[in-house]
LUMFI-644071 format. One record per residue (C-alpha): residue in one letter; chain; z negated, y negated, x negated. Coordinates in Angstrom, 1 decimal. Each point is the difference from the previous one (the first is absolute). Example, Ala and Ser with C-alpha at 12.3 -4.5 7.8 and 13.67 -1.06 7.14 Angstrom:
<rec 'a','A',<-7.8,4.5,-12.3>>;
<rec 's','A',<0.7,-3.4,-1.4>>;
END
This chain:
<rec 'm','A',<-16.6,12.4,-31.0>>;
<rec 'a','A',<1.0,1.5,3.2>>;
<rec 'l','A',<3.2,-1.1,1.9>>;
<rec 'h','A',<0.3,0.5,3.7>>;
<rec 'f','A',<3.1,0.1,2.3>>;
<rec 'i','A',<-0.8,-0.3,3.7>>;
<rec 'a','A',<2.4,0.2,3.0>>;
<rec 'i','A',<-1.6,-1.3,3.2>>;
<rec 'l','A',<1.1,-0.1,3.6>>;
<rec 's','A',<-1.6,-0.7,3.4>>;
<rec 'h','A',<-0.5,3.2,2.0>>;
<rec 'y','A',<0.1,-1.0,3.6>>;
<rec 'k','A',<-1.3,3.1,1.6>>;
<rec 's','A',<-3.2,0.0,-2.0>>;
<rec 'g','A',<-0.3,-3.8,-0.1>>;
<rec 'a','A',<-0.5,0.1,-3.8>>;
<rec 'r','A',<1.9,-0.6,-3.2>>;
<rec 'i','A',<0.9,3.1,-2.0>>;
<rec 'g','A',<1.1,0.3,-3.6>>;
<rec 'w','A',<1.4,2.2,-2.7>>;
<rec 'h','A',<-1.9,-0.4,-3.2>>;
<rec 'y','A',<1.3,1.0,-3.4>>;
<rec 'a','A',<-2.1,-0.8,-3.2>>;
<rec 'a','A',<0.5,0.7,-3.7>>;
<rec 'e','A',<-1.3,-1.1,-3.3>>;
<rec 'n','A',<2.0,-2.6,-2.0>>;
<rec 'n','A',<3.4,0.7,1.7>>;
<rec 'l','A',<1.3,0.9,3.4>>;
<rec 'd','A',<2.6,2.7,0.2>>;
<rec 'k','A',<3.1,-1.7,1.4>>;
<rec 'e','A',<1.6,3.4,1.0>>;
<rec 'k','A',<-3.1,0.8,2.1>>;
<rec 'i','A',<0.3,-3.4,1.7>>;
<rec 'q','A',<3.7,0.5,0.6>>;
<rec 'e','A',<-0.6,3.4,1.4>>;
<rec 'f','A',<-2.5,-1.5,2.5>>;
<rec 'y','A',<2.7,-2.6,1.0>>;
<rec 's','A',<2.6,2.6,0.5>>;
<rec 'i','A',<-2.2,2.3,2.2>>;
<rec 'f','A',<-1.3,-2.9,2.0>>;
<rec 'k','A',<3.5,-1.4,0.6>>;
<rec 'k','A',<1.4,3.4,1.0>>;
<rec 'c','A',<-2.8,0.7,2.5>>;
<rec 'c','A',<-0.9,-3.5,1.3>>;
<rec 'g','A',<3.2,-2.0,-0.3>>;
<rec 'd','A',<-0.5,-3.8,0.0>>;
<rec 'i','A',<-3.7,-0.2,0.7>>;
<rec 'q','A',<-1.3,-2.9,-1.9>>;
<rec 'i','A',<-2.8,0.7,-2.5>>;
<rec 'g','A',<-2.0,-2.4,-2.2>>;
<rec 'i','A',<0.0,0.8,-3.7>>;
<rec 'h','A',<-2.9,-1.0,-2.3>>;
<rec 'k','A',<-0.6,0.5,-3.7>>;
<rec 'l','A',<-3.2,-0.8,-1.9>>;
<rec 's','A',<-2.2,1.1,-2.8>>;
<rec 't','A',<-3.7,0.9,-0.1>>;
<rec 'd','A',<-2.4,1.8,-2.3>>;
<rec 's','A',<0.1,3.3,2.0>>;
<rec 'l','A',<2.5,2.3,1.6>>;
<rec 'd','A',<-2.3,0.3,3.1>>;
<rec 'w','A',<1.0,-1.7,3.2>>;
<rec 's','A',<-3.4,-1.6,0.2>>;
<rec 's','A',<0.9,-2.2,-3.0>>;
<rec 'v','A',<3.0,-1.4,1.9>>;
<rec 'a','A',<-2.1,-0.8,3.1>>;
<rec 'n','A',<-2.7,-1.6,-2.1>>;
<rec 'k','A',<2.5,-2.2,-1.9>>;
<rec 'd','A',<1.7,-1.3,3.2>>;
<rec 's','A',<-1.5,0.1,3.5>>;
<rec 'f','A',<3.6,0.1,1.4>>;
<rec 'f','A',<-0.1,3.8,-0.6>>;
<rec 'k','A',<-3.5,0.8,1.3>>;
<rec 'd','A',<1.1,1.2,3.5>>;
<rec 'v','A',<3.2,1.9,-1.2>>;
<rec 'i','A',<-0.1,3.7,0.7>>;
<rec 'v','A',<1.7,1.5,-3.2>>;
<rec 't','A',<1.4,3.3,-1.0>>;
<rec 'k','A',<1.5,1.3,-3.3>>;
<rec 'd','A',<2.1,2.5,2.0>>;
<rec 'v','A',<3.5,-1.4,0.6>>;
<rec 'e','A',<0.8,2.5,2.7>>;
<rec 'h','A',<-3.1,-0.9,2.0>>;
<rec 'f','A',<0.7,-3.7,-0.3>>;
<rec 'v','A',<3.7,0.5,1.1>>;
<rec 'k','A',<-1.0,2.2,2.9>>;
<rec 'm','A',<-2.4,-2.6,1.3>>;
<rec 'a','A',<2.7,-2.7,-0.4>>;
<rec 's','A',<2.7,2.0,1.6>>;
<rec 't','A',<-1.9,1.1,3.1>>;
<rec 'd','A',<-1.1,-3.6,0.6>>;
<rec 'k','A',<3.7,-0.9,0.5>>;
<rec 'r','A',<-0.1,1.6,3.5>>;
<rec 'l','A',<-0.7,-2.4,2.8>>;
<rec 't','A',<-2.5,0.6,2.7>>;
<rec 'a','A',<0.0,-1.5,3.5>>;
<rec 'y','A',<-3.0,-2.0,-1.0>>;
<rec 'd','A',<1.9,-1.6,-2.8>>;
<rec 'v','A',<2.7,-1.0,2.5>>;
<rec 'a','A',<-2.7,-1.3,2.3>>;
<rec 'k','A',<-1.6,-2.2,-2.7>>;
<rec 'y','A',<3.4,-1.5,-0.9>>;
<rec 'i','A',<0.7,-0.8,3.7>>;
<rec 'l','A',<-3.4,-1.6,0.5>>;
<rec 'a','A',<0.3,-2.0,-3.1>>;
<rec 'h','A',<3.1,-1.6,1.4>>;
<rec 'l','A',<-0.5,0.1,3.7>>;
<rec 'p','A',<-3.6,0.1,1.4>>;
<rec 'c','A',<0.2,1.9,3.3>>;
<rec 's','A',<-1.9,2.3,2.3>>;
<rec 'h','A',<-0.6,3.6,-0.6>>;
<rec 'l','A',<2.5,1.0,2.7>>;
<rec 'k','A',<2.7,-2.2,-1.4>>;
<rec 'l','A',<-0.6,1.2,-3.5>>;
<rec 'q','A',<0.5,3.7,1.0>>;
<rec 'k','A',<3.4,-0.8,1.5>>;
<rec 'l','A',<1.1,-2.0,-3.0>>;
<rec 'i','A',<-1.0,2.9,-2.2>>;
<rec 'y','A',<2.0,2.3,2.2>>;
<rec 'f','A',<3.1,-2.2,0.0>>;
<rec 's','A',<-0.2,-0.4,-3.8>>;
<rec 'y','A',<-0.1,3.8,-0.4>>;
<rec 't','A',<2.8,0.4,2.4>>;
<rec 'e','A',<2.2,-2.5,-1.7>>;
<rec 'f','A',<-0.6,1.5,-3.4>>;
<rec 'l','A',<0.6,3.6,1.2>>;
<rec 't','A',<3.2,-0.8,1.9>>;
<rec 'r','A',<1.4,-1.8,-3.1>>;
<rec 't','A',<-1.0,2.5,-2.6>>;
<rec 'g','A',<-0.8,3.4,1.7>>;
<rec 'e','A',<-3.4,-0.1,-1.9>>;
<rec 'k','A',<-3.6,-0.7,1.0>>;
<rec 'l','A',<-1.4,-3.5,-0.6>>;
<rec 'f','A',<-3.4,1.7,-0.2>>;
<rec 'd','A',<-1.4,3.5,0.6>>;
<rec 'd','A',<-2.5,-0.8,2.7>>;
<rec 'k','A',<0.8,1.6,3.4>>;
<rec 'i','A',<1.0,-2.3,2.9>>;
<rec 'v','A',<-1.3,1.3,3.3>>;
<rec 'a','A',<0.4,-1.0,3.7>>;
<rec 'f','A',<-2.9,-1.9,1.5>>;
<rec 'k','A',<0.0,-1.5,3.5>>;
<rec 'y','A',<1.2,-3.4,-1.3>>;
<rec 'g','A',<2.6,1.3,-2.4>>;
<rec 'p','A',<0.4,1.4,-3.5>>;
<rec 'v','A',<-3.2,0.0,-2.1>>;
<rec 'v','A',<-1.1,0.9,-3.6>>;
<rec 'e','A',<-3.4,1.4,0.7>>;
<rec 'n','A',<-1.7,-0.9,-3.4>>;
<rec 'v','A',<1.2,-3.6,0.4>>;
<rec 'f','A',<-1.3,0.1,3.6>>;
<rec 'f','A',<-3.5,1.0,-1.1>>;
<rec 'k','A',<-0.1,-2.7,-2.7>>;
<rec 'f','A',<0.8,-2.8,2.4>>;
<rec 'r','A',<-1.0,1.1,3.5>>;
<rec 'h','A',<-3.3,-2.0,-0.1>>;
<rec 'h','A',<2.1,-3.2,0.2>>;
<rec 'g','A',<1.1,0.9,3.6>>;
<rec 'r','A',<2.5,-2.4,1.3>>;
<rec 'n','A',<-1.0,-2.8,-2.4>>;
<rec 'p','A',<2.2,-0.9,-3.1>>;
<rec 'i','A',<-1.0,2.0,-3.0>>;
<rec 'd','A',<-1.8,-2.2,-2.5>>;
<rec 'y','A',<1.5,1.7,-3.1>>;
<rec 'v','A',<-0.1,-2.0,-3.3>>;
<rec 'e','A',<1.5,1.1,-3.3>>;
<rec 'd','A',<-2.7,0.7,-2.6>>;
<rec 'd','A',<1.8,-1.8,-2.9>>;
<rec 'v','A',<3.4,-0.8,-1.5>>;
<rec 'f','A',<1.9,1.3,-3.0>>;
<rec 'e','A',<0.8,-2.6,-2.5>>;
<rec 'i','A',<3.4,0.7,-1.7>>;
<rec 's','A',<-0.6,-1.1,-3.6>>;
<rec 's','A',<3.6,-0.9,-0.8>>;
<rec 's','A',<0.2,-2.6,2.8>>;
<rec 'd','A',<-2.1,-2.1,2.4>>;
<rec 'i','A',<0.4,2.5,2.8>>;
<rec 'a','A',<-3.0,1.5,1.8>>;
<rec 'v','A',<0.8,2.9,2.3>>;
<rec 'k','A',<-2.1,1.9,2.5>>;
<rec 'p','A',<-1.3,3.6,-0.7>>;
<rec 's','A',<1.7,1.2,3.3>>;
<rec 'f','A',<3.4,-1.3,-1.3>>;
<rec 'm','A',<-0.5,1.6,-3.4>>;
<rec 'k','A',<-0.9,3.4,1.5>>;
<rec 'i','A',<3.2,0.1,2.0>>;
<rec 'y','A',<2.1,-1.5,-2.7>>;
<rec 's','A',<-1.1,2.5,-2.5>>;
<rec 's','A',<0.2,3.0,2.4>>;
<rec 'e','A',<2.7,2.7,-0.1>>;
<rec 'h','A',<2.6,-2.0,2.0>>;
<rec 'g','A',<-1.3,-3.5,-0.9>>;
<rec 'l','A',<2.5,-2.7,0.9>>;
<rec 'l','A',<1.5,2.0,2.9>>;
<rec 'a','A',<-3.4,0.7,1.6>>;
<rec 'l','A',<-0.8,-3.8,-0.3>>;
<rec 'k','A',<3.4,-0.8,1.5>>;
<rec 'c','A',<-0.5,2.3,3.0>>;
<rec 'i','A',<-3.6,-1.2,0.7>>;
<rec 't','A',<0.9,-3.7,-0.4>>;
<rec 'e','A',<3.0,0.3,2.3>>;
<rec 'v','A',<-2.2,1.7,2.7>>;
<rec 'l','A',<-2.5,-2.9,-0.3>>;
<rec 'n','A',<2.7,-2.6,0.3>>;
<rec 'k','A',<1.4,1.7,3.0>>;
<rec 'y','A',<-3.2,0.7,1.9>>;
<rec 'k','A',<-2.5,-2.6,-1.2>>;
<rec 'd','A',<0.2,-2.0,3.2>>;
<rec 'f','A',<-0.1,2.9,2.3>>;
<rec 's','A',<-3.3,0.7,1.9>>;
<rec 'a','A',<-1.8,3.3,-0.4>>;
<rec 's','A',<0.9,0.9,3.6>>;
<rec 'k','A',<3.7,-0.7,-0.6>>;
<rec 'l','A',<-0.1,2.3,-3.1>>;
<rec 'v','A',<-1.6,2.7,2.0>>;
<rec 'd','A',<2.8,-0.3,2.6>>;
<rec 'l','A',<2.5,0.5,-2.8>>;
<rec 't','A',<-1.6,3.2,-1.1>>;
<rec 'h','A',<-0.1,1.3,3.5>>;
<rec 'v','A',<3.7,0.0,0.7>>;
<rec 'p','A',<1.2,3.0,2.0>>;
<rec 'd','A',<0.9,3.0,-2.1>>;
<rec 'g','A',<-1.3,-1.7,-3.1>>;
<rec 'p','A',<-2.1,1.8,-2.6>>;
<rec 'w','A',<-3.3,-1.0,1.6>>;
<rec 's','A',<1.0,0.9,3.5>>;
<rec 'q','A',<1.2,3.4,-1.1>>;
<rec 'v','A',<-3.3,1.2,-1.5>>;
<rec 'f','A',<-2.8,-2.0,1.8>>;
<rec 'r','A',<-2.5,2.0,1.9>>;
<rec 'p','A',<-3.2,-1.6,1.0>>;
<rec 'g','A',<-2.8,0.7,-2.5>>;
<rec 'e','A',<2.0,2.3,-2.2>>;
<rec 'n','A',<1.0,-2.4,-2.8>>;
<rec 'r','A',<3.2,1.9,-0.6>>;
<rec 'e','A',<2.1,-0.8,-3.1>>;
<rec 'i','A',<3.1,-2.1,0.1>>;
<rec 't','A',<2.2,1.9,-2.5>>;
<rec 'd','A',<2.6,-1.5,-2.3>>;
<rec 'd','A',<2.7,2.1,1.8>>;
<rec 'l','A',<-0.8,-1.7,3.3>>;
<rec 'i','A',<0.1,-3.5,-1.5>>;
<rec 'i','A',<3.3,0.7,-1.8>>;
<rec 'k','A',<1.6,1.4,3.2>>;
<rec 's','A',<-1.0,-3.2,1.8>>;
<rec 's','A',<1.2,-2.2,-2.8>>;
<rec 'n','A',<3.2,-1.0,1.9>>;
<rec 's','A',<-2.2,-2.0,2.4>>;
<rec 's','A',<0.5,-3.7,-0.4>>;
<rec 'l','A',<-3.8,-0.5,0.3>>;
<rec 'l','A',<-0.5,1.7,-3.3>>;
<rec 'k','A',<2.5,-2.0,-2.0>>;
<rec 'i','A',<-0.5,-3.2,-1.8>>;
END
């Protein structure tokens, strides 16, 4: 008889589920499993993983997938370091992650979305001194823009973006179902603080028009006005944002 221990988590960047697979005949080595937990905890903190144990007639992963279709689309590895590396790098947020969270809670135009992303980034940066995401923010004609988000949604023009969450996560210990965009931010490197900053920005600016938000980013001597040159898409640096953080427009 083959016994299997499988740790699974959702890998947001790849859009797949990944797993660490350990199998042994008759008995699983508790020390090996404990070592896995220790390494994972040290490198990944409080990221939630699903743990599964089952028996089959073979040590091969195919026997697990054949026994239960739940495991068929899981990308597995026996290498703890590889699994941990994938899990830990997925903790970093992207601007697109923030955009999806905003759109899931506040359908809006592309122009308004860009400004809400910028104010979320600014709020987090001025509170922590750290980046909310690594994507560059550049100065377009109508204010700060993250270019990869711009290219994903520009086809919507001035119309509200019709973004719909693909699914929900069911939390097995309760009757709660949460959206993937929430789970991505919640399980990221700064989790609750990132959620707090983004949510406060949404609460403050949800009723503002896109043009009003553009006006707020165009204040004299603000970060945008200091770097904007027509057609150059120059970066708005963290230093410029922090130096302008005393402006009441950038505070919740």
